[in-house]
Each structure stands twice: as structure tokens, then as C-alpha cells.
C-alpha positions in Angstrom: -20.8 18.3 -24.6 -21.7 18.9 -20.8 -19.6 20.6 -18.6 -20.1 19.4 -15.5 -18.3 21.8 -12.5 -16.3 19.5 -9.6 -16.1 20.4 -6.2 -13.2 22.5 -7.1 -13.8 23.7 -10.6 -13.9 21.8 -14.2 -11.5 19.0 -15.1 -10.8 17.2 -18.7 -8.3 14.9 -20.7 -6.6 17.4 -22.6 -7.7 17.2 -26.8 -10.7 15.1 -25.4 -13.0 17.0 -23.9 -10.3 19.7 -23.0 -10.1 21.4 -26.5 -9.8 25.2 -27.0 -12.8 25.7 -28.7 -14.3 24.4 -25.1 -12.4 26.6 -22.9 -13.4 29.7 -25.0 -17.5 28.5 -24.4 -16.1 28.7 -20.6 -14.7 32.2 -20.4 -17.6 32.9 -22.6 -20.2 32.2 -20.0 -17.7 33.4 -17.2 -17.5 37.3 -19.1 -21.3 37.1 -18.8 -21.5 36.0 -15.1 -18.7 38.8 -13.9 -21.0 41.3 -15.8 -23.4 40.0 -13.4 -21.7 40.5 -10.4 -19.7 43.6 -11.3 -20.9 46.4 -9.4 -19.4 48.8 -11.6 -19.0 49.5 -15.1 -15.3 48.2 -14.9 -15.7 44.4 -14.5 -12.3 42.7 -13.9 -10.3 38.8 -13.8 -7.2 37.6 -13.1 -6.1 34.8 -15.1 -3.5 32.9 -14.1 -2.2 29.5 -15.1 0.2 26.2 -13.9 3.1 24.3 -16.1 1.1 21.9 -17.4 0.4 21.2 -21.6 -0.5 24.0 -22.8 -1.6 25.8 -20.0 -0.1 29.2 -21.2 -2.2 28.8 -24.3 -5.2 28.1 -23.0 -4.8 30.9 -20.0 -4.3 33.6 -23.3 -7.5 31.9 -25.0 -9.4 32.8 -21.7 -7.6 35.9 -21.6 -9.1 36.9 -25.4 -12.6 36.3 -24.6 -12.5 38.3 -21.5 -11.3 41.2 -23.2 -13.4 40.4 -26.1 -16.5 40.8 -23.6 -15.3 44.1 -22.1 -13.8 42.3 -18.2 -10.4 44.1 -18.1 -7.6 41.5 -17.5 -4.5 41.0 -15.1 -2.8 38.0 -16.4 0.3 36.2 -14.6 3.1 36.7 -16.5 4.7 33.5 -15.7 3.5 29.7 -14.8 1.7 30.2 -11.0 0.5 28.6 -7.8 -3.2 28.8 -7.5 -2.8 30.8 -4.0 -0.9 33.5 -5.7 -3.4 33.9 -8.4 -6.0 33.9 -5.8 -4.4 36.5 -3.7 -4.0 38.1 -6.8 -7.7 38.3 -7.2 -7.8 40.1 -3.5 -4.7 42.2 -4.2 -6.0 43.8 -7.4 -9.8 43.7 -6.2 -11.0 42.2 -9.2 -14.6 40.9 -9.4 -13.4 37.4 -10.2 -10.1 35.0 -11.3 -9.4 32.2 -13.2 -7.0 29.4 -12.7 -5.8 26.8 -16.1 -4.3 24.0 -13.7 -6.0 20.6 -13.4 -4.0 20.6 -9.5 -2.6 17.3 -8.4 -4.5 15.1 -11.3 -2.5 13.0 -14.2 -0.6 14.9 -16.4 -3.0 14.0 -19.1 -5.6 16.6 -17.3 -6.1 20.4 -17.4 -8.5 22.2 -15.7 -10.6 25.4 -15.7 -10.5 27.2 -11.5 -13.4 29.9 -11.1 -12.5 32.3 -8.1 -14.6 34.8 -6.7 -13.8 38.1 -5.2 -12.4 36.5 -1.9 -10.3 34.4 -4.3 -11.9 31.4 -2.9 -14.2 28.9 -5.1 -17.0 30.4 -6.7 -20.5 29.6 -4.7 -22.2 26.5 -5.7 -24.5 28.9 -7.3 -22.1 30.7 -9.4 -20.9 27.3 -11.0 -24.6 26.1 -11.1 -25.1 29.6 -12.9 -21.9 29.2 -15.7 -23.0 25.8 -16.4 -26.5 26.4 -17.3 -25.0 29.4 -19.0 -22.6 27.3 -21.1 -25.6 25.0 -22.4 -27.8 28.1 -22.8 -25.3 29.6 -25.4 -24.0 26.6 -27.0 -28.2 25.3 -27.7 -28.4 29.4 -28.9 -25.2 29.1 -31.4 -24.2 31.8 -29.5 -20.9 33.5 -31.0 -18.0 33.8 -28.9 -16.8 36.9 -28.6 -13.4 37.3 -29.0 -10.4 40.3 -29.0 -6.8 39.0 -30.3 -4.3 38.8 -27.5 -1.3 41.5 -29.0 -4.7 44.4 -30.0 -5.9 43.9 -26.2 -2.8 44.8 -24.9 -2.2 47.4 -26.9 -5.4 48.8 -25.8 -4.6 48.0 -22.2 -7.5 45.7 -22.0 -5.2 42.9 -20.9 -2.3 43.3 -19.0 0.5 41.2 -17.8 2.0 41.0 -13.9 4.3 39.4 -11.6 2.2 38.2 -8.9 4.9 37.2 -7.0 6.4 40.0 -5.0 2.7 41.6 -4.2 2.1 38.0 -2.6 5.6 37.7 -1.0 4.9 41.3 1.4 1.5 39.4 2.3 3.2 36.5 3.6 5.6 38.0 5.6 2.7 39.0 8.1 2.2 35.1 8.8 5.6 33.9 8.7 8.5 34.8 10.7 11.7 34.7 7.9 14.1 35.7 10.5 13.7 33.2 12.7 14.0 30.9 10.4 16.8 32.3 9.2 18.5 32.6 12.1 18.1 28.5 12.5 20.2 27.9 9.6 18.4 25.2 8.2 19.2 22.9 5.1 15.7 22.5 2.9 15.2 20.4 0.2 12.4 21.7 -2.2 10.6 19.6 -4.5 8.1 21.7 -6.8 7.2 18.3 -8.5 7.6 20.3 -11.9 4.6 22.1 -10.4 3.9 26.1 -10.9 5.0 26.4 -7.0 8.7 25.7 -8.5 11.2 28.6 -7.9 8.8 29.9 -4.7 10.2 28.1 -1.6 13.4 28.0 -3.1 13.7 32.1 -3.4 11.9 32.6 -0.2 13.5 30.6 2.4 17.1 31.3 0.7 15.9 34.8 0.9 15.3 34.0 4.7 19.1 32.9 5.2 18.4 29.0 4.7 20.8 26.8 2.6 17.8 25.6 0.4 18.5 23.1 -2.8 14.8 22.5 -5.4 14.8 19.6 -7.2 11.7 18.1 -10.2 11.9 22.4 -10.5 12.7 22.3 -14.3 9.8 22.9 -16.7 8.1 19.6 -17.5 4.6 19.3 -18.7 4.7 15.3 -17.9 5.9 16.0 -14.6 8.1 13.2 -14.8 6.1 10.4 -15.5 4.5 10.7 -11.7 1.4 12.3 -10.7 2.4 15.4 -9.1 0.2 15.0 -5.3 3.3 15.3 -2.6 2.0 11.6 -0.9 4.2 9.6 -0.2 4.2 7.5 -3.0 5.4 9.8 -5.0 8.2 11.5 -2.8 11.3 8.8 -3.0 13.2 11.8 -4.8 12.7 14.1 -1.8 13.3 11.5 0.7 16.6 10.8 -1.1 17.4 14.7 -1.4 16.8 14.6 1.6 19.3 11.6 3.6 22.1 12.5 0.6 21.9 16.0 1.1 22.0 15.7 5.5 18.4 18.4 4.8 17.0 19.4 8.0 13.5 19.1 6.6 12.0 18.1 3.2 8.8 20.1 1.9 6.3 19.1 -1.1 4.0 21.1 -3.2 1.8 19.2 -5.8 1.1 20.6 -9.7 -0.6 24.0 -8.4 0.8 24.1 -4.9 -2.4 24.3 -3.1 -1.5 21.4 -1.1 1.8 20.7 1.0 3.8 17.4 1.8 7.2 16.7 3.9 10.1 14.6 5.0 12.1 15.0 8.2 15.3 14.5 8.7 15.0 10.5 8.7 13.6 10.9 5.5 10.3 10.0 7.2 7.0 10.8 4.9 5.1 13.4 7.5 1.9 13.8 6.1 -0.8 16.9 5.5 -2.9 15.7 8.6 0.5 15.6 11.2 1.3 19.2 9.3 -2.4 20.5 10.2 -1.8 19.8 13.8 1.7 20.8 14.2 0.6 24.7 12.4 -2.6 24.9 14.9 -0.5 24.3 18.3 2.1 26.9 17.0 -0.3 29.3 16.7 -1.9 28.8 19.4 0.8 28.1 21.7 3.2 30.4 20.3 1.5 33.2 18.9 -1.6 33.4 21.1 -4.0 32.8 18.6 -7.4 31.8 19.0 -10.9 31.0 17.0 -12.5 28.0 15.9 -11.0 24.8 13.9 -12.7 24.1 10.9 -11.4 20.1 9.1 -13.2 17.9 6.6 -14.9 14.5 7.6 -11.8 12.6 6.7 -9.5 14.8 8.4 -7.3 13.8 11.5 -8.6 13.6 15.4 -5.6 14.9 16.7 -7.1 18.6 15.4 -9.8 17.7 17.6 -7.8 16.6 20.7 -5.6 19.8 20.5 -8.9 22.1 20.0 -10.5 20.8 22.6 -7.0 21.2 24.9 -7.1 25.2 24.0 -11.5 25.3 24.1 -11.5 25.7 21.0 -14.9 25.0 18.8 -14.1 22.5 15.5 -16.2 22.4 12.8 -16.9 19.2 10.2 -17.4 19.4 6.6 -18.0 17.4 3.5 -14.6 16.8 1.5 -13.4 19.4 -0.7 -11.5 23.2 0.3 -14.9 24.7 -1.3 -16.7 23.4 1.9 -13.5 24.3 4.5 -13.0 28.3 3.0 -17.3 28.9 3.7 -17.0 27.8 6.8 -13.8 29.3 7.8 -15.4 33.0 7.0 -18.4 32.6 8.4 -17.2 31.5 11.8 -13.3 33.8 11.1 -12.0 30.0 12.2 -8.0 30.4 13.3 -7.4 27.3 10.6 -9.2 24.8 8.3 -7.6 22.6 5.8 -8.4 18.7 4.5 -6.5 15.7 4.9 -5.3 16.0 1.4 -2.6 18.7 1.9 -5.0 21.5 1.4 -4.7 24.3 4.4 -5.0 27.5 5.2 -5.0 30.6 8.1 -6.9 33.4 9.2 -6.6 36.9 7.1 -5.2 34.2 4.5 -6.9 33.7 1.0 -8.9 30.8 1.5 -7.4 28.4 -0.6 -5.2 25.5 0.6 -1.6 26.9 0.2 1.4 24.8 0.4 3.9 27.1 0.4 2.3 29.1 3.5 2.0 25.2 5.1 5.4 25.2 4.1 6.9 28.4 5.6 4.7 27.6 8.8 6.6 24.5 9.1 9.8 25.6 8.4 9.5 27.9 11.0 8.2 25.3 13.6 11.3 23.6 13.4 13.6 26.5 13.8 11.3 27.6 17.0 12.2 24.1 18.7 15.2 23.9 17.9 14.5 19.9 17.4 14.7 17.9 14.5 10.9 17.6 12.8 10.5 13.7 14.0 10.9 14.3 17.3 8.5 17.7 17.1 6.1 14.7 15.6 7.0 12.1 18.8 6.2 14.7 21.2 2.8 16.0 19.4 1.7 12.2 19.0 2.9 11.5 22.3 1.0 14.5 23.9 -2.4 14.4 22.6 -2.0 10.8 20.0 -0.8 8.1 18.9 -2.8 8.6 15.9 -2.2 6.5 12.9 -4.2 7.1 9.4 -4.6 5.1 5.7 -7.1 5.2 3.1 -8.3 2.7 0.6 -9.7 3.2 -2.6 -11.4 0.0 -3.7 -13.3 0.4 -7.4 -16.6 -1.0 -7.4 -20.0 -1.2 -9.7 -21.8 1.6 -10.8 -24.1 1.9 -7.7 -27.0 4.6 -6.0 -24.6 6.3 -3.5 -27.7 7.2 -1.5 -28.8 4.1 -1.4 -25.5 2.9 0.1 -25.1 5.9 2.7 -28.7 5.6 3.9 -28.4 1.0 4.5 -24.3 2.3 6.0 -26.5 4.2 8.7 -29.3 2.1 8.9 -27.6 -0.8 9.5 -24.3 0.8 11.9 -22.9 -1.8 13.8 -22.3 -1.2 17.5 -18.8 -2.2 17.6 -16.1 -2.2 14.5 -12.9 -3.7 15.3 -13.7 -4.3 18.8 -14.8 -1.2 19.6 -18.0 0.7 20.1 -19.2 3.2 18.2 -20.4 6.3 19.6 -21.5 8.3 16.5 -22.5 8.3 13.4 -22.2 10.9 10.7 -23.6 11.2 7.4 -22.4 14.5 6.4 -20.0 13.1 3.2 -20.7 9.0 2.9 -20.9 7.4 6.6 -18.8 8.4 9.6 -18.1 5.9 12.5 -16.8 7.7 15.8 -15.6 5.1 17.6 -15.0 5.1 21.6 -11.1 5.6 21.7 -11.6 8.4 18.8 -10.9 6.1 16.2 -13.1 6.6 12.9 -14.1 4.3 10.0 -15.2 6.5 6.9 -16.6 5.0 4.3 -17.1 7.7 1.1 -18.3 6.8 -2.2 -16.2 9.0 -5.1 -18.3 11.7 -6.6 -16.5 11.2 -9.8 -16.2 8.2 -10.5 -17.5 4.3 -9.2 -15.1 3.8 -6.4 -15.3 4.0 -2.6 -13.1 5.7 -0.4 -12.3 4.2 3.1 -11.0 6.0 5.2 -9.4 5.2 8.8 -7.8 6.8 12.1 -6.3 5.0 15.1 -4.0 4.1 17.6 -1.9 1.6 15.7 -1.0 1.2 12.5 -2.3 -3.0 13.2 -5.7 -1.2 14.4 -6.1 1.0 11.2 -5.9 -1.5 9.1 -8.1 -3.8 11.2 -10.5 -1.0 10.7 -9.8 -1.3 7.1 -10.8 -4.5 6.7 -13.7 -3.9 8.6 -15.3 -1.0 5.8 -14.0 -3.2 2.9 -16.8 -5.9 4.8 -19.2 -3.2 5.2 -18.9 -1.9 1.4 -18.6 -5.8 -0.1 -22.4 -5.7 -1.6 -21.4 -2.8 -3.5 -17.8 -4.1 -5.3 -19.8 -7.0 -6.9 
């Protein structure tokens, strides 16, 4: 067995590799890592979990191993979002945190996210340490140290806690609930059966909104869809918005670290535009300043706004851990990625769909206009930009060779536009003369080419995707 963490944790199929035995071995290595990191004799950890099949039982298994290794455990009483567990790490000043979740992945998967003392993803160095310790422990037959949950609770080594009240008080620093409430918004919330269920509904209702929540029941199979708030998965939210004449629809993924939205017309509002809207709001309405961090696959709308405000933009490889690292080093104003993970300065260094949903509601309330009009005003101002992604399955290939060839043979033009810059930070990104771009990026986990494009019109985006497919054609046979 080889357990390898990806950009944000270890994920595997339940009952194949994601078993109680394996997760206990991961927890044993993490417990030893926590002792290495602890600055005092009382190391501690947060343990949270989502709504997936057996997530609560996997979380108990992790807590029992940590407790058996003399790590004080504060465990979520109920399923909770990843950003809530991350905030709990910081609130309780624990040495580390563990979140049992596979986020937006299919229902058959579960996962293990390791958090450092900031609440953000553990560093690559830390992850390598844990991976190596897992392998060494298995090779050497190291015995798992486990303290039964009931005994641990009786001794106070494990205690259960509702994290929501502390998290809510923290969010009030960043969201004007009074403005939202006075607007009298009618909001549809789609929890997608994930661990964000009840969060947006409760907070918006508390603010004074008329809120209806859909797919908020416990359903480990997620109703037969992947719990990812992208357009093809949100037909139920579109229907709820239209049928109930809502001003806004908000959707969070399986662990609520991503956001998607629907306007009153029933049109999907993607995270790219949400990112840009929040940036504009923070600068123009709040007067905030600071650097902006985004992944290479994220919209040029952000760059256009940053240029207007005189803000520096940093690009990172795909993965919120890269975004969070640069945000911390540059005290950035905002950071995000195209998949919907976005955070702001002062908050925990993880994507937070709940916070972004509340800020979007605040934006609608502040403007006193429908969301589709606010988006159109943004595009008229600094756009237009259209975005799309295409995933193409390929043969197994050498990723370095692909990147090297795409850089060395970079065309002077793509879809009739001059190539002004080539970026190989993560895959190969061709920036074009009108700020359109094409990114060809090998998947980190499977033989797939991810082809991203942003252009000035739907037809321009389609032409860029076709060119990207053509450029990667030799790797697809």
C-alpha cells in the first residue's frame, strides 16, 4: 500500500484503499508528526468530518488514534464544512487539524485533509514527512496506539464541540449582515447534500432574508450527482430560483469550500465572476488594498481590475495551497482559483464557499440591483471575457516532455491573435494580445489534458479550445 497526498490531502475509494485500517495508519503518522511540531508537552488537534458515507466513523477512528498517542482532540459534534474546521484550528490554537472529506469528488471517494496551525493545508514538507512515516511504520510493523472513544471522552482526551457559534462571530468581521437584511432578499441555498447544509440558510435567515434551502438533507450518495457547484449540477437550484422568484441562488460543494451562484434569471454565475465581483466590492466599497493572488487558470477580469486599482497580481500553480502560501507571504487582499475556492485577508487560508456566498448577497444588497445586471455592468466595465474548459483523455505521457515541447514550439499566433507571453508555471499558458489566453495543463493524477481558455466572445473561446486540442493532439493517441 502506498498512500500519497495530492494538492489538498489524500483521497481514495471507500472500502478499496480508504479503509479503517489505512486511515488509522495515516492518523498514527499524523500523531507522530504533531508531536514533532508541538512547542509544548500538550499537542492538540481539531478533527472535523463531512456528510459522506462513514465520514463520522472515520473521524472517530482518527480521533481514537490521536488520543492514543497523547494528542488532545477537539472533535466536531456534527458534520461541518472544511473552512469551519480550519477556523476551529485557529480559534482553539491547536497544533494541527484533520478534516475527513473528499470535497467535490464523486460519492464513492472519501479523503483526509491535514491542516497546520494556521488552519491552512499542511506544507509539502510536512506532507512528505507524514508519507514517509506511514511507509516506515508499515515496513517496521509499528503498532497502532488507540484509545477507545468512550474512554477518551471520559478522560477528557477527546471532547466534542459545536464550531458554528465561534465561526459565525468570526464571519461578522467580514460581512455586513445588516445591509443584507435590510434589502429583504429572497435567497435559494443549495447545500448539495454536503456539510455546508444549514450554514448559509441559518446565517441569511438570521440576517433577515427569506431563505429556502434545497438538497439540505443527509444523503451520502449526493442524490446521484457529484457535489460540485458547476452549471451542469445546479439544475435543481435554477428551478428553485425561478419557481420561487428568488433574487439569488447560492450553492456550496461537498465540504463548502467552493461557491457557485445563480442569478434571478436562472443563469449560472461562475466563480470567476464571483472572484472579480468580490475584489471590486472590497476595494471600491470597503477601501481595502493589497496584492491579489490567483491560479494560472483564473480569469483576466481579476487582472483588469487590479491594474485599475494599482494592485499587484501573483499567479500560482493550480491548487489553493499555492494560493494560501502566497497570500500569507504578501499579506494579500484576496486569493482564489477558477474552481470556486476563494478567501480574503484576515480569514482562514482556505477557500470558503459560505463566506463568498454571504459577500455575494451583500454585493446584491448594496447595489440594490439584480445580480445579472451587476455582472453585466462588470463585464461592460472591464470585460467582456468568456471562459470554458475541456478535458481530453490521452495515453499515458511524460508531462515534462509535453510542457517542454509546447514551450519550445510555441506558435506566434493562436486563433488569429498574437502570442505575447508563454508561462510554464503549471502546464503551458499562452497569453494573447487582447488578454485572451489558452492553458494546456496535464492532470496531476490521471492521463488527461485539461484545456482552459478565456476569450472575448463564446466563439473566440471555442476557437481557442480547438487550437488547444490541436496542439495537444500528438499526446492523445
